[in-house]
C-alpha positions in Angstrom: -168.1 -147.3 164.3 -167.5 -146.7 160.7 -168.3 -143.0 160.9 -166.0 -142.4 163.8 -163.2 -144.2 162.0 -163.0 -141.6 159.2 -163.8 -138.5 161.3 -160.2 -137.2 161.7 -159.6 -137.3 158.0 -162.7 -135.4 157.2 -161.8 -132.8 159.8 -158.4 -132.4 158.2 -159.9 -132.0 154.7 -162.4 -129.4 156.1 -159.5 -127.5 157.6 -157.6 -127.4 154.3 -160.7 -126.3 152.5 -161.3 -123.5 155.0 -157.6 -122.4 154.8 -157.8 -122.4 151.0 -160.9 -120.3 151.2 -159.3 -117.8 153.5 -156.3 -117.6 151.3 -158.6 -117.1 148.3 -160.6 -114.4 150.1 -157.4 -112.6 151.2 -156.0 -112.8 147.7 -159.3 -111.5 146.3 -159.2 -108.7 148.9 -155.6 -107.8 148.1 -156.2 -107.9 144.3 -159.4 -105.9 144.5 -158.6 -103.6 147.4 -158.3 -99.9 146.4 -154.9 -99.1 147.9 -155.6 -95.4 147.5 -157.6 -95.8 150.7 -154.3 -96.5 152.5 -152.6 -93.3 151.4 -153.7 -91.2 154.4 -152.3 -93.8 156.8 -149.2 -94.3 154.8 -148.6 -90.5 154.3 -148.9 -90.0 158.1 -146.6 -92.8 159.0 -143.9 -91.7 156.6 -144.3 -88.0 157.7 -143.8 -89.0 161.3 -140.8 -91.1 160.5 -139.2 -88.4 158.3 -140.1 -85.5 160.6 -141.5 -83.5 157.7 -144.6 -83.7 155.5 -144.7 -86.5 152.9 -147.5 -87.2 150.5 -148.5 -89.6 147.7 -150.8 -87.3 145.7 -151.4 -89.6 142.7 -152.5 -93.2 142.3 -151.2 -96.0 144.5 -151.5 -99.5 143.1 -150.3 -103.0 144.1 -149.9 -105.8 141.6 -148.4 -109.3 141.9 -145.7 -110.8 139.7 -143.8 -114.0 139.3 -140.9 -114.4 141.7 -137.6 -113.1 140.5 -135.7 -115.5 142.6 -133.1 -117.8 140.9 -133.4 -120.4 143.6 -134.7 -123.8 142.4 -137.0 -124.4 145.4 -140.5 -123.8 146.6 -139.5 -120.1 147.1 -139.7 -119.5 143.4 -143.4 -120.2 143.5 -144.1 -117.4 146.0 -145.4 -114.3 144.1 -143.9 -110.9 144.7 -145.8 -107.7 145.2 -145.0 -104.7 143.0 -146.0 -101.3 144.3 -146.5 -98.2 142.1 -147.0 -94.7 143.4 -147.4 -91.5 141.4 -146.9 -87.8 142.2 -144.9 -88.1 145.4 -143.6 -85.1 147.3 -141.3 -84.8 150.4 -141.1 -81.3 151.9 -137.9 -79.4 152.7 -137.2 -78.2 156.3 -138.2 -74.6 157.0 -134.6 -73.3 156.5 -134.1 -74.6 153.0 -133.6 -72.1 150.2 -134.1 -74.5 147.2 -137.9 -74.5 147.4 -140.8 -76.1 149.4 -140.0 -79.7 148.3 -136.8 -81.7 148.8 -138.1 -84.4 146.4 -140.7 -84.6 143.7 -141.1 -87.9 141.9 -143.4 -88.5 138.9 -143.7 -92.2 139.6 -142.0 -94.6 141.9 -142.2 -98.3 141.3 -140.5 -101.2 143.1 -140.8 -104.9 143.6 -140.6 -106.5 147.1 -139.3 -110.0 148.0 -141.8 -111.1 150.7 -140.0 -113.9 152.5 -137.1 -111.8 153.8 -139.6 -109.7 155.7 -139.8 -112.6 158.2 -136.1 -111.9 159.0 -136.7 -108.1 159.2 -135.1 -107.5 155.8 -136.6 -105.3 153.1 -135.3 -106.6 149.9 -136.0 -104.5 146.8 -134.7 -106.2 143.7 -135.3 -103.0 141.7 -136.4 -99.4 142.3 -137.6 -97.3 139.3 -137.7 -93.5 139.4 -139.5 -91.5 136.7 -139.1 -87.7 136.5 -137.5 -87.3 139.9 -136.7 -83.7 141.0 -134.3 -83.7 144.0 -133.0 -80.6 145.9 -130.2 -81.4 148.2 -129.0 -78.6 150.5 -126.7 -78.0 153.4 -126.4 -75.1 155.7 -123.0 -73.4 156.6 -123.1 -75.2 160.0 -123.2 -78.6 158.3 -126.9 -79.4 158.9 -128.5 -80.9 155.7 -131.9 -81.8 154.4 -131.2 -85.4 153.5 -130.6 -86.6 157.1 -133.9 -87.4 158.8 -134.8 -87.6 162.5 -134.0 -90.9 164.1 -135.8 -92.7 166.9 -132.8 -95.0 167.4 -131.4 -98.1 165.7 -133.9 -100.1 163.6 -134.4 -103.8 163.5 -135.1 -103.6 159.8 -132.4 -103.6 157.1 -132.9 -102.2 153.6 -131.3 -104.1 150.7 -131.7 -102.2 147.4 -130.2 -104.2 144.5 -130.9 -102.1 141.3 -131.8 -98.5 140.6 -133.4 -97.6 137.3 -133.1 -94.0 136.4 -135.1 -91.9 133.9 -135.6 -88.2 133.1 -135.1 -86.0 136.1 -133.2 -83.1 137.8 -130.9 -83.0 140.8 -129.7 -79.8 142.5 -127.0 -79.6 145.2 -126.5 -76.4 147.2 -123.7 -76.6 149.7 -122.1 -73.4 151.1 -119.7 -75.5 153.1 -117.9 -76.7 149.9 -119.0 -73.6 148.0 -121.0 -75.7 145.6 -124.2 -74.9 143.7 -124.8 -77.2 140.8 -127.7 -78.6 138.8 -127.8 -81.8 136.8 -130.4 -82.5 134.2 -130.9 -86.2 133.4 -132.7 -87.7 130.4 -133.0 -91.1 128.8 -131.1 -91.8 125.6 -133.2 -92.7 122.6 -131.2 -95.9 122.0 -129.0 -97.8 124.4 -125.5 -97.7 123.1 -123.2 -100.7 122.7 -121.3 -99.6 125.8 -124.5 -99.8 127.9 -125.2 -96.1 128.2 -128.9 -95.5 128.9 -129.1 -92.0 130.2 -127.4 -88.7 129.4 -126.9 -85.7 131.7 -125.8 -82.1 131.7 -124.4 -80.2 134.6 -124.1 -76.4 135.3 -123.5 -74.2 138.2 -120.6 -73.0 140.3 -117.9 -74.4 142.6 -115.8 -72.1 144.8 -117.0 -69.2 142.7 -115.8 -70.9 139.5 -118.2 -71.8 136.7 -119.1 -75.5 136.4 -120.3 -77.0 133.1 -120.2 -80.4 131.5 -122.1 -83.4 130.2 -121.8 -87.2 130.1 -123.5 -90.5 129.8 -124.2 -93.4 132.2 -126.0 -96.7 132.4 -129.8 -96.6 132.8 -129.7 -99.5 135.3 -127.4 -99.1 138.3 -126.6 -102.5 139.8 -125.9 -101.8 143.5 -125.1 -105.4 144.6 -123.9 -107.5 141.6 -120.2 -107.2 141.6 -120.0 -108.8 138.2 -122.1 -106.2 136.4 -120.0 -103.1 135.5 -121.8 -99.7 135.3 -120.6 -97.6 132.4 -119.6 -93.9 133.0 -118.5 -91.2 130.6 -118.1 -87.5 131.6 -116.5 -84.2 130.5 -116.7 -81.5 133.2 -115.0 -78.1 133.4 -114.6 -76.3 136.8 -113.2 -72.9 136.1 -109.9 -73.5 134.2 -109.7 -77.2 135.2 -111.1 -79.8 132.8 -111.9 -83.4 133.8 -112.6 -86.2 131.4 -113.5 -89.8 132.4 -114.6 -92.9 130.6 -114.8 -96.4 132.1 -116.8 -98.6 134.5 -117.9 -98.8 138.1 -118.6 -102.1 139.7 -120.9 -102.5 142.7 -121.5 -98.7 143.2 -122.9 -99.2 146.7 -119.3 -100.1 147.9 -117.3 -98.6 145.0 -115.8 -102.1 144.8 -113.9 -101.4 141.6 -113.5 -98.2 139.6 -111.6 -98.4 136.4 -111.5 -95.2 134.3 -109.5 -93.4 131.7 -108.9 -90.1 133.4 -107.9 -86.9 131.7 -107.0 -83.8 133.7 -105.9 -80.3 132.6 -105.9 -76.9 134.2 -104.0 -73.7 135.0 -102.2 -75.2 138.1 -102.1 -78.5 139.9 -102.7 -76.7 143.1 -106.2 -75.9 141.9 -107.1 -79.6 142.2 -107.1 -79.5 146.0 -110.8 -78.5 146.4 -111.8 -81.2 144.0 -109.6 -84.1 145.2 -108.5 -83.2 148.7 -104.9 -83.9 147.6 -102.2 -81.3 148.2 -100.3 -80.6 145.0 -97.8 -77.9 144.2 -98.4 -74.8 142.1 -97.4 -75.4 138.5 -97.7 -73.9 135.0 -100.7 -75.0 132.9 -100.8 -78.8 132.8 -102.5 -81.8 131.1 -102.3 -85.5 132.0 -104.0 -88.7 130.9 -103.8 -92.1 132.6 -105.7 -95.0 134.1 -107.5 -94.4 137.4 -108.1 -97.6 139.4 -110.0 -97.3 142.7 -111.2 -99.7 145.4 -112.7 -98.9 148.8 -111.6 -100.6 151.9 -112.5 -100.3 155.6 -110.0 -97.5 156.0 -111.2 -95.6 153.0 -109.7 -97.1 149.9 -106.8 -97.1 147.5 -106.7 -95.0 144.3 -104.0 -95.3 141.7 -103.4 -93.0 138.8 -101.4 -95.5 136.8 -98.8 -94.8 134.1 -100.1 -91.4 133.3 -98.4 -89.0 131.0 -98.7 -85.4 130.0 -97.2 -82.0 130.1 -96.6 -79.3 132.7 -95.8 -76.0 131.1 -93.4 -77.0 128.3 -92.0 -80.0 130.2 -93.1 -83.6 129.8 -94.3 -85.5 132.9 -95.1 -89.2 133.5 -95.4 -91.6 136.4 -97.7 -93.4 138.8 -99.3 -91.9 141.9 -101.2 -93.9 144.6 -103.6 -92.4 147.1 -104.0 -94.6 150.2 -106.8 -93.7 152.7 -105.3 -94.4 156.1 -105.3 -93.1 159.6 -104.5 -90.5 160.9 -104.0 -89.0 157.4 -104.1 -90.4 153.8 -100.9 -91.0 152.0 -99.8 -90.0 148.5 -96.9 -91.9 147.1 -95.3 -92.6 143.8 -92.7 -91.7 141.2 -92.6 -88.9 138.7 -90.3 -88.5 135.7 -89.6 -85.7 133.2 -87.3 -86.6 130.3 -87.0 -82.9 129.3 -87.7 -80.5 132.1 -87.7 -76.8 131.4 -86.2 -75.0 134.4 -88.8 -72.2 134.2 -91.6 -74.7 134.8 -90.3 -75.2 138.3 -90.6 -71.5 139.1 -94.2 -71.6 140.4 -93.2 -74.1 143.1 -91.5 -71.2 145.0 -93.4 -68.3 143.5 -90.6 -67.3 141.2 -92.8 -67.3 138.0 -93.9 -64.1 136.3 -96.9 -62.0 137.5 -98.7 -63.0 134.3 -98.2 -66.7 135.2 -99.4 -66.1 138.8 -102.5 -64.4 137.5 -103.2 -67.3 135.1 -103.0 -69.9 137.8 -105.1 -67.7 140.2 -102.6 -68.2 143.0 -100.1 -66.0 144.8 -99.4 -62.3 145.2 -97.8 -60.3 142.4 -94.0 -60.0 142.6 -92.9 -56.4 143.3 -91.0 -54.9 140.4 -88.0 -54.0 142.6 -87.6 -57.4 144.2 -85.7 -60.5 143.0 -86.4 -63.0 145.8 -90.0 -64.5 145.5 -92.5 -62.9 148.0 -95.4 -65.3 147.3 -96.3 -67.1 150.5 -96.6 -70.8 150.9 -100.0 -72.1 151.9 -99.2 -74.4 154.8 -102.8 -74.8 156.0 -103.2 -77.8 153.7 -100.0 -79.6 154.7 -101.6 -81.3 157.6 -104.4 -82.9 155.5 -102.1 -85.6 153.9 -98.8 -87.3 154.1 -96.6 -87.8 151.0 -93.7 -89.9 149.7 -92.9 -89.0 146.1 -89.7 -89.2 144.1 -89.2 -86.9 141.2 -86.4 -87.2 138.5 -85.7 -84.7 135.8 -83.3 -86.4 133.4 -82.4 -83.4 131.2 -82.8 -79.7 132.1 -83.7 -77.4 129.3 -82.5 -73.9 130.5 -80.9 -70.7 129.4 -77.3 -71.2 128.2 -75.9 -69.2 131.1 -77.4 -71.6 133.7 -75.2 -74.7 133.8 -77.8 -77.1 135.3 -77.9 -80.7 133.9 -80.4 -82.8 135.9 -82.6 -82.9 139.0 -83.5 -85.6 141.6 -85.8 -84.8 144.5 -87.3 -87.1 147.2 -90.3 -85.3 148.7 -91.7 -86.3 152.1 -94.6 -84.7 153.9 -95.6 -85.9 157.4 -97.3 -84.1 160.3 -97.2 -80.8 158.3 -93.4 -81.1 157.9 -92.2 -81.0 154.3 -88.7 -82.5 153.7 -86.6 -82.6 150.5 -84.1 -85.3 151.3 -82.3 -84.9 149.1 -82.9 -82.2 146.5 -80.0 -82.7 144.0 -79.0 -80.7 140.9 -76.3 -81.5 138.5 -74.5 -78.2 138.1 -71.4 -77.2 136.0 -70.1 -80.8 135.8 -70.6 -81.2 139.6 -73.4 -81.6 142.0 -75.4 -79.3 144.3 -76.8 -81.5 147.1 -79.5 -80.1 149.4 -81.4 -81.3 152.4 -84.3 -79.0 153.2 -86.8 -79.3 156.1 -89.8 -77.0 156.3 -92.0 -77.3 159.4 -95.4 -75.9 158.5 -97.2 -76.9 161.7 -97.2 -73.3 163.0 -98.2 -69.9 161.7 -94.7 -69.4 160.3 -92.5 -72.0 158.6 -89.5 -73.1 160.5 -86.8 -74.0 158.0 -83.5 -75.9 158.1 -81.3 -76.0 155.0 -78.0 -77.8 154.4 -76.5 -77.3 150.9 -73.2 -78.8 149.6 -71.6 -77.9 146.2 -69.1 -80.5 144.9 -66.7 -80.4 141.9 -68.3 -77.4 140.1 -66.1 -76.7 137.1 -65.1 -73.0 136.8 -65.3 -72.9 133.0 -68.7 -74.6 133.0 -70.0 -72.3 135.7 -69.8 -69.4 133.3 -70.6 -71.0 129.9 -71.3 -67.6 128.2 -68.1 -65.9 129.5 -65.5 -66.4 126.9 -62.5 -65.7 129.2 -63.7 -68.3 131.7 -63.4 -71.1 129.2 -59.6 -71.1 129.6 -59.9 -71.5 133.4 -59.4 -74.8 135.2 -60.3 -75.8 138.8 -63.3 -76.9 140.8 -65.4 -75.1 143.4 -66.6 -76.8 146.5 -68.7 -75.3 149.2 -71.2 -75.8 152.1 -74.0 -73.8 153.6 -76.0 -74.4 156.7 -78.9 -72.0 157.3 -82.0 -71.9 159.5 -84.9 -69.4 159.1 -88.5 -68.5 160.0 -91.0 -67.2 157.4 -93.6 -68.1 154.8 -91.9 -67.2 151.5 -88.5 -67.5 149.9 -87.9 -63.8 150.5 -88.9 -63.9 154.2 -87.0 -67.1 154.9 -83.7 -65.9 153.4 -84.3 -62.4 154.9 -84.4 -63.9 158.4 -81.8 -66.7 157.9 -79.0 -67.5 160.3 -76.0 -69.7 159.8 -72.8 -70.0 157.8 -71.7 -70.3 154.1 -68.2 -71.4 153.0 -66.6 -72.1 149.6 -63.1 -73.0 148.6 -60.9 -73.8 145.5 -57.6 -75.5 146.2 -55.2 -75.1 143.3 -56.0 -74.8 139.6 -55.7 -72.0 137.1 -57.8 -69.0 136.2 -57.9 -66.6 133.3 -55.5 -63.7 133.8 -57.9 -61.5 132.0 -60.4 -62.1 134.8 -57.9 -61.1 137.4 -56.7 -58.0 135.5 -60.3 -56.9 134.8 -61.1 -57.3 138.5 -58.1 -55.1 139.4 -58.9 -52.6 136.7 -55.4 -52.8 135.3 -56.3 -51.1 132.0 -52.9 -51.6 130.4 -52.8 -55.3 130.8 -56.5 -55.7 129.9 -55.8 -54.0 126.6 -52.6 -56.1 126.0 -54.5 -59.3 126.9 -57.3 -58.5 124.5 -54.8 -57.7 121.8 -52.3 -60.5 122.2 -54.3 -63.2 124.0 -54.9 -64.5 127.5 -52.8 -66.7 129.6 -53.5 -68.8 132.7 -52.5 -67.7 136.2 -51.9 -70.3 138.8 -54.6 -70.2 141.5 -53.1 -71.0 144.9 -56.4 -70.9 146.7 -59.7 -69.2 147.0 -61.6 -69.3 150.3 -64.7 -67.6 151.5 -66.5 -67.7 154.8 -69.7 -65.8 155.4 -71.5 -65.5 158.7 -75.3 -65.0 158.2 -77.2 -63.2 160.9 -80.8 -62.1 160.4 -80.4 -62.3 156.7 -77.2 -60.3 156.6 -74.2 -62.1 155.0 -71.0 -60.8 156.5 -67.7 -61.7 154.7 -65.5 -62.9 157.5 -63.1 -64.2 154.9 -63.0 -63.8 151.1 -59.6 -64.2 149.6 -58.2 -65.2 146.2 -54.5 -65.9 146.1 -52.6 -66.3 142.8 -49.0 -66.0 141.7 -49.8 -62.5 140.4 -52.2 -61.0 142.9 -54.2 -61.3 146.0 -57.8 -60.1 146.0 -59.7 -59.5 149.2 -63.4 -58.9 149.4 -65.0 -57.3 152.5 -68.5 -56.1 153.3 -72.0 -57.4 153.5 -74.9 -58.8 151.5 -78.3 -58.0 152.9 -80.8 -60.7 151.9 -83.7 -59.0 153.7 -83.2 -55.6 151.9 -81.7 -57.3 148.7 -78.8 -54.8 148.9 -75.0 -55.1 148.3 -72.2 -53.4 150.1 -68.9 -55.1 149.1 -65.4 -53.7 148.6 -63.0 -55.6 146.3 -59.3 -54.8 147.1 -56.8 -56.2 144.6 -53.1 -56.2 145.7 -50.4 -57.0 143.0 -47.5 -59.3 143.6 -45.1 -57.4 141.4 -44.8 -54.2 139.4 -47.5 -53.2 136.9 -47.1 -50.3 134.6 -50.0 -48.0 133.6 -52.1 -49.3 136.4 -55.2 -47.4 137.6 -55.6 -50.0 140.3 -58.1 -49.0 143.0 -60.7 -50.7 145.2 -63.9 -51.7 143.5 -67.2 -51.0 145.3 -70.2 -53.3 144.6 -73.4 -51.6 145.8 -77.0 -51.2 144.8 -79.6 -53.9 144.9 -80.0 -57.5 143.5 -82.2 -56.0 140.8 -79.9 -53.2 139.9 -76.3 -53.8 141.1 -73.7 -51.1 140.6 -69.9 -51.7 140.3 -67.7 -48.7 140.5 -64.1 -47.6 141.4 -62.9 -45.4 144.2 -62.9 -42.1 142.4 -60.9 -40.4 145.2 -57.9 -42.7 144.6 -58.2 -42.4 140.9 -58.2 -38.7 141.2 -55.1 -38.6 143.3 -53.3 -40.8 140.8 -54.4 -38.8 137.9 -53.6 -35.5 139.7 -50.1 -36.7 140.6 -49.5 -37.7 137.0 -50.4 -34.2 135.8 -48.2 -32.5 138.3 -45.2 -34.6 137.5 -45.9 -34.2 133.8 -45.3 -30.5 134.3 -41.7 -31.2 135.6 -40.7 -34.1 133.4 -42.6 -36.2 130.8 -40.9 -39.4 132.0 -41.9 -38.9 135.6 -45.6 -38.8 134.6 -45.7 -42.6 134.5 -44.5 -43.0 138.1 -48.0 -42.7 139.8 -49.2 -45.3 137.4 -46.6 -47.9 138.5 -47.8 -50.3 141.2 -44.9 -51.4 143.4 -47.1 -52.7 146.2 -45.3 -55.6 148.0 -46.8 -59.0 147.7 -49.3 -59.8 150.5 -48.6 -63.1 152.1 -51.5 -65.4 152.7 -51.4 -68.8 154.3 -53.5 -70.9 151.9 -53.3 -73.9 154.2 -54.9 -71.9 157.1 -57.6 -70.4 154.8 -58.5 -73.8 153.3 -58.5 -75.4 156.7 -60.9 -72.8 158.0 -63.1 -73.1 154.9 -63.2 -76.9 155.2 -64.8 -76.7 158.6 -68.5 -77.6 158.2 -70.8 -74.7 158.6 -73.4 -74.7 161.3 -76.7 -73.1 161.9 -78.7 -72.4 165.0 -82.3 -73.6 165.5 -84.9 -71.7 163.4 -85.4 -68.2 164.8 -82.2 -68.2 166.8 -78.9 -66.3 166.1 -75.6 -68.1 165.7 -73.2 -66.7 168.3 -69.7 -67.0 166.9 -66.7 -64.8 167.0 -66.0 -62.8 163.8 -62.9 -64.0 161.9 -60.9 -61.8 159.6 
């Protein structure tokens, strides 16, 4: 009876003893087992999973260490295995050009948290790589060597928390992005106060441009801990573009927070597109510095270049730009400011800079020596990659004295490959030039709509270097409406259709200007000797019809108390040629007048202004003939007694005040010709 009373307890004790013995035997086997015997099996399993040969050619060892868990529970007493493998190789696919191996690792060491394995989670608190040599490669069709064959979704999840880097080499060969670079990594002798533990140097090429640079980074890369910043510092040059960064990256696996001081410089902002994917305009050489703040989101992330400043050409530039990754296209928005903007620094935007400038920025075709309108084509292929909403302000324009431009305001919008400047405003000659421009780049050729209004342009400010204009009063107002199809300023204007109108209602204008226009030599000389005076300007009105780039002067009349000047003819924007006739008619008698029509011809590059030699010859011949008969009669042909030409200023101004219209791009405006 007594023996049977204690039998269950004894059985339980025996079971515990047997279990402890089994655990001890297993532990002894694990601790004493030669894991190199498992290499053939392990190599085969990994090779089958990767779809290419894998081998651990060196020693494979397993040790145990104290749990790294911070939990204050029984879990902290569970030991963690630590695996170390030496001389590891993973082969490249057959098509690779970078060599037989995709990866060679001198030694790989990692710890493993055992309990998460029960939940199909592989938790690696740290992964240490010594002397890794990686060759990453992609074919032109997009196939790469770092994507392995898959047998479908896996029930296992990998959680890598820290990556410890040491000396190694990484090469990336990517013909898709035209990239071939090599980075050499080495441990720094002493960890710096900023936390740098490794240094690196990079060399190679990108898009046929040389790549070089160096930098430093932390030796331990925390992939999960969002409170541990990873230090970064780099200086890289890609062709003529230089990039400098210094700051921190938090939780690199998600790019949760990037906070860097970013410096950029180069020959043109347009050259940044291959590096950033952001469409920027062609510019002169530039340099900027600011704070780059980035954070990924489910849509892609937000990146802000905050309060940057710098120079573009000889102009200052500052502002804030934000890049928002959204669907269907990312958005670039922000504000830009230039306190002193050199007008010549805007020239590359439309291809109007010099051939030397074009060559320096490596963009655009050389401008023909006999052409004034820029022939460089706009690259619209990138317009569909991004949307934009950017406001630019140029407070003060630094320009040549003869260009009376004061300031600039532009609101730029890009959406669905349609670029809109609404508005593009210039302060000109004490007034304003207001433009609304729409460029549809969704097709092979740009479809353009342009509406331009000039308001309150002061005559004397419009010609600041013309001494005689400084005595003139009055304001110029005008409107233009044009449409066109083309891919450059020259082709757009050369195919334009629409109307252009200007008017001046009352004011005064320098008499010398009128007399010079009429070639009244006697009064020009007298005016020069005894001073100028003002002539009352009754009206000036012009009305041009534009058809396929040809501006036809339907009306161009200046009416004053002294004279009426009519201009007839055409301006050919496609051929950049002039064919105008200026006909002055006096409102009274002028003595010693060699008055005759003026002919404006030639090209925009080399215009030619001349007189009607036939009429001058007739007047000169008549004077000689009369001079034979009587000396006094010799002055008769030089006396202009043309009756005053009547002009209805009210009708002219009313016609000029009618808003100009333009047909859809590529269409011709059908309208009766008005004289």
